[in-house]
C-alpha positions, 0 to 999 in steps of 0.5 A: 279679400282673399280665398282660403284652402283649409286642408283637413280633417274629420276628428280633426281637434286642431282642424276644428280649432283652424276652421273658428279662427278662419270664422273671425279672419271671414267676419272683418274682411278679411277673407273667405275658405273653404275645407277640403278633407285631405282623406278624399284624395292620397295624394293629399293625405300624403302631402299633408296628412301630418302636417294639417290644419294646413292653409293654401291659397290663390294657386301658389306653392308656399303655405302654412302649416299648423300652429298659426294663431290670428297675427300670424294668418295676416301677417302671411296674407301681407306677405302673399300679398 
């Protein structure tokens, strides 16, 4: 099972859609995830502000920026393993 971070912020409708996708993957046993609000840290806001929602995880440098769907998330996860 993969551990993921979803970079997000409040009022982001695309982020809400990404959360729904991650909840589906989590229920299928693919991943566990947590949301991190980029508004809480200037460095994150600078890095991800115009790209959210963004998926990252396991300390790797690569991330997956929006747009993505479930199949693209699965492919990204396979490439990371």
